[in-house]
C-alpha positions in Angstrom: 218.7 102.0 156.0 219.0 99.4 153.4 218.6 100.2 149.7 216.2 98.1 147.5 218.0 98.7 144.3 218.3 95.6 142.2 221.5 94.0 141.8 223.4 94.4 138.6 222.6 91.6 136.1 219.5 90.5 138.2 215.8 90.2 137.0 213.3 93.1 137.6 210.3 92.8 139.9 206.7 92.0 138.5 204.4 95.0 137.8 202.0 95.9 140.6 198.4 94.6 140.4 195.7 96.9 139.1 193.7 98.9 141.6 190.3 97.6 142.9 188.4 100.6 141.5 189.2 99.5 137.9 187.6 96.1 138.4 184.5 97.6 140.0 184.0 99.9 137.0 184.4 97.0 134.5 181.7 95.1 136.4 179.3 98.0 136.4 179.9 98.5 132.6 179.2 94.8 131.9 176.0 95.0 134.1 174.8 98.1 132.2 175.3 96.2 128.8 173.3 93.3 130.1 170.5 95.6 131.3 170.5 97.4 128.0 170.2 94.0 126.2 167.3 93.0 128.4 165.5 96.4 127.9 166.0 96.1 124.1 164.7 92.5 124.2 161.6 93.6 126.3 161.0 96.5 123.9 161.2 94.3 120.9 158.8 91.8 122.4 156.4 94.6 123.4 156.5 96.0 119.8 155.8 92.6 118.3 152.9 92.1 120.7 151.4 95.4 119.8 151.7 94.6 116.1 149.9 91.3 116.7 147.2 93.0 118.7 146.8 95.6 116.0 146.5 92.9 113.3 143.9 91.1 115.5 141.9 94.4 115.9 142.1 95.0 112.1 140.8 91.5 111.5 138.0 92.0 114.0 137.1 95.3 112.2 136.9 93.4 108.9 134.7 90.7 110.4 132.5 93.4 111.9 132.1 95.0 108.5 131.1 91.6 107.1 128.5 91.2 109.8 127.3 94.7 109.1 126.9 93.7 105.4 125.0 90.6 106.5 122.9 92.8 108.8 122.2 95.3 106.0 121.3 92.5 103.6 118.8 91.2 106.2 117.4 94.7 106.7 117.1 95.1 102.9 115.3 91.8 102.7 112.9 93.1 105.4 112.4 96.3 103.5 111.8 94.4 100.3 109.3 92.1 102.1 107.5 95.2 103.4 107.3 96.7 99.9 106.0 93.4 98.5 103.3 93.1 101.2 102.1 96.7 100.7 101.8 96.2 97.0 100.2 92.9 97.0 98.1 93.1 100.2 99.7 90.6 102.5 97.7 90.1 105.7 98.7 91.9 108.9 99.6 88.6 110.5 102.1 87.6 107.8 103.7 91.0 107.8 104.1 91.0 111.6 105.6 87.5 111.5 108.1 88.6 108.9 109.1 91.7 110.8 109.6 89.7 114.0 111.8 87.2 112.2 114.0 90.0 110.8 114.3 91.6 114.2 115.2 88.3 115.8 117.9 87.7 113.2 119.3 91.2 113.7 119.3 90.7 117.5 121.1 87.4 117.3 123.8 88.9 115.0 124.3 91.8 117.4 124.5 89.5 120.4 127.1 87.3 118.6 129.2 90.3 117.6 129.1 91.7 121.2 130.1 88.3 122.7 132.9 88.0 120.2 134.3 91.4 121.0 134.0 90.8 124.7 136.0 87.5 124.5 138.7 89.1 122.4 139.0 92.0 124.8 139.1 89.7 127.8 141.8 87.4 126.3 143.8 90.3 125.0 144.1 91.8 128.5 145.7 88.7 130.1 149.4 88.5 130.9 150.1 85.7 128.4 148.9 87.7 125.4 151.4 86.3 123.0 150.3 82.7 123.7 146.6 83.6 123.5 146.6 85.7 120.3 146.6 82.6 117.9 143.8 80.9 119.9 141.7 84.1 120.0 142.2 84.6 116.3 141.2 81.0 115.5 138.1 81.3 117.8 137.2 84.6 116.2 137.4 83.1 112.7 135.3 80.1 113.8 132.6 82.2 115.5 132.4 84.6 112.5 132.1 81.7 110.1 129.3 80.2 112.3 127.4 83.5 112.5 127.8 84.1 108.8 126.6 80.5 108.0 123.6 80.9 110.3 122.7 84.3 108.9 123.0 83.0 105.3 120.7 80.0 106.2 118.1 82.2 107.9 118.3 84.8 105.0 117.8 81.9 102.6 114.8 80.8 104.6 113.3 84.3 104.5 113.9 84.4 100.8 112.1 81.1 100.4 109.2 82.4 102.5 109.0 85.6 100.5 108.9 83.6 97.2 106.1 81.4 98.7 104.1 84.5 99.8 104.6 86.1 96.4 103.4 82.9 94.6 100.4 82.7 96.9 99.6 86.4 96.3 99.9 85.9 92.6 97.4 83.0 92.8 95.1 85.1 95.0 95.3 88.0 92.6 94.3 85.7 89.7 91.4 84.3 91.8 90.3 87.9 92.6 90.4 88.8 88.9 88.3 85.8 88.0 85.9 86.6 90.8 85.6 90.2 89.6 84.8 89.0 86.1 82.2 86.6 87.5 80.7 89.4 89.6 80.6 91.6 86.6 78.8 88.9 84.6 76.3 88.4 87.4 75.6 92.1 87.7 75.1 92.3 83.9 72.7 89.4 84.0 70.8 90.8 87.0 70.6 94.3 85.3 69.0 92.7 82.3 66.3 91.0 84.6 65.2 94.0 86.7 62.7 96.7 85.8 63.2 100.4 86.6 59.7 101.6 85.6 56.2 100.3 84.9 56.8 99.6 81.2 59.8 97.4 81.9 57.9 95.6 84.7 55.1 94.9 82.3 57.7 93.5 79.8 59.0 91.1 82.5 55.5 90.0 83.3 54.9 89.2 79.6 57.9 86.9 79.6 56.2 84.8 82.3 59.4 83.5 83.9 58.6 84.9 87.4 55.8 86.5 89.4 56.0 90.2 90.2 54.2 92.0 93.1 54.4 95.8 93.2 54.5 97.5 96.6 54.3 101.1 98.1 56.0 100.7 101.4 55.7 103.6 104.0 57.6 104.0 107.2 55.5 102.3 110.0 54.2 104.3 112.9 54.9 101.3 115.1 57.0 98.2 114.8 54.7 96.8 112.1 55.4 94.6 109.1 53.7 95.0 105.6 53.0 91.7 103.8 53.9 91.5 100.1 53.1 88.2 98.6 54.4 85.6 101.0 57.0 87.8 102.7 56.8 90.7 105.1 58.7 94.0 104.8 59.4 96.9 107.1 61.0 100.2 105.9 63.6 101.4 108.5 65.3 104.4 107.0 65.4 106.5 103.7 67.8 109.0 102.2 66.2 110.5 99.1 69.3 112.6 98.2 71.4 109.5 97.8 68.5 107.3 96.8 69.3 104.9 99.6 67.2 103.0 102.1 67.2 100.3 104.9 64.7 97.5 104.9 63.8 94.6 107.2 62.7 91.4 105.5 60.9 88.7 107.5 60.9 85.2 105.9 59.3 82.4 107.8 60.7 82.8 111.4 63.9 84.7 110.5 64.5 88.4 109.8 67.1 89.9 107.4 68.1 93.5 107.6 69.4 95.1 104.4 71.2 98.4 104.9 72.4 101.2 102.5 70.6 99.7 99.5 70.2 102.0 96.4 67.4 102.5 94.0 67.1 99.9 91.2 69.6 97.6 93.1 68.3 93.9 93.2 68.2 92.6 96.8 68.1 88.9 96.8 67.3 86.4 99.6 66.4 82.7 99.9 63.0 81.5 101.2 61.8 78.2 102.6 63.4 74.8 102.9 64.0 74.6 99.1 66.0 77.9 99.2 63.9 79.7 96.6 65.5 82.9 95.3 63.4 86.0 95.9 64.3 89.5 94.9 63.1 93.0 95.8 63.8 96.1 93.7 63.1 99.6 94.9 62.6 102.0 92.0 61.8 105.2 93.9 63.0 106.5 97.3 60.9 109.3 98.9 61.2 110.9 102.3 58.9 108.5 104.2 58.2 105.7 101.7 59.7 103.6 98.9 58.1 102.0 95.9 59.1 99.0 93.9 58.3 95.3 93.4 58.9 91.8 94.7 60.0 89.1 92.3 59.3 85.4 93.1 59.8 82.2 91.1 56.8 81.0 89.2 57.7 77.3 89.3 58.8 76.7 92.9 60.1 73.2 92.3 62.3 74.1 89.3 63.5 77.4 90.9 64.8 75.7 94.1 68.4 76.6 94.8 69.0 73.4 96.7 66.1 70.9 96.2 65.5 68.5 99.1 63.4 65.4 99.3 60.6 65.7 101.7 59.3 62.6 103.6 
C-alpha cells in the first residue's frame, strides 16, 4: 500500500469543506429571524390599527355626547314650551304642533346618529381599515357638523316661535284684562239701572227714561206663551233654592231661550228691525212661578241699537 504522507518541504492539503448539516441549520435560523421580523411587523401594524380604531370610537362617543346635549336642549325647550302654554293658556292646537315639532326633531337626530354609527361600524369591519379610518373620521365630523347645524337652526326656529307665542299671549292677556274692566263697568252700570223691589221700580219709572211692565209668570200647563207688553214669555224651569230659572222669549218670529238665569240678573235681547234693547229682570223665584218686570225703551227711534232707513 502507498503512504499519503506529505513530502518533506512540500505544502499541506486544504481543509475539508464543512458538512451539509451546518448549512441547513444556518438557513433555518435565517428563516426564523425573517419570520420573527414579519410577525413583529404584523403585531405593530395591528396595535397601531387598534389604537386608531379606539381613537375613532372615542371621537364617536364625544360626538354622541354632543348630540345628546343637543337632544336634551331640544327636550328642555319642549318642556319650557309646555310650561309656558300651561301658564298662559295656549290653545290645544298650538301645543300639539309644538310637541310634534320637538318629537320630529328628536327622531331626526336619533336617525342621524344611528346612520352614522352604522356607517362607521361597516367601514371599520373592512379589510383595508387603515386606509378607511381617515375617510370615516372625516365623514363622521362632516355629518356631526351637519346634524348639529340643522339642530341649532331648528332649535332657533322653535325659540322664535315660542317668543312669538309668548308675545301673542301677552297681547291676549292685556286684551282680556281690558275686556274684564269693560265688563265690570257694564255690570256696574246695569246694576244701577235695575230694580230689586217695588220701591226701586217706582223710582225708575219716575226717571221716565224707559217703560216698565211688571209680570207674574207661572209655569204653563201646556205649551202656551204669556204676553208682556209687545213680547211673549214662557217659564220653563225654576230652582228656588239657587234662585235660578229658565225662560223662553218670543220676539217677532224668533224664539230665544235663556237658561240658568239668577234673580235680579238683567237679561237683555234685541227687538225688531231697529234692534231695540229690551230687558227682563226677575226679582222672585218661586216653585212654579217667577215675578219681575220687562224694561222697554220709551223713545224707540233714539233707543235703536242700529238705526236703519226704511223705504
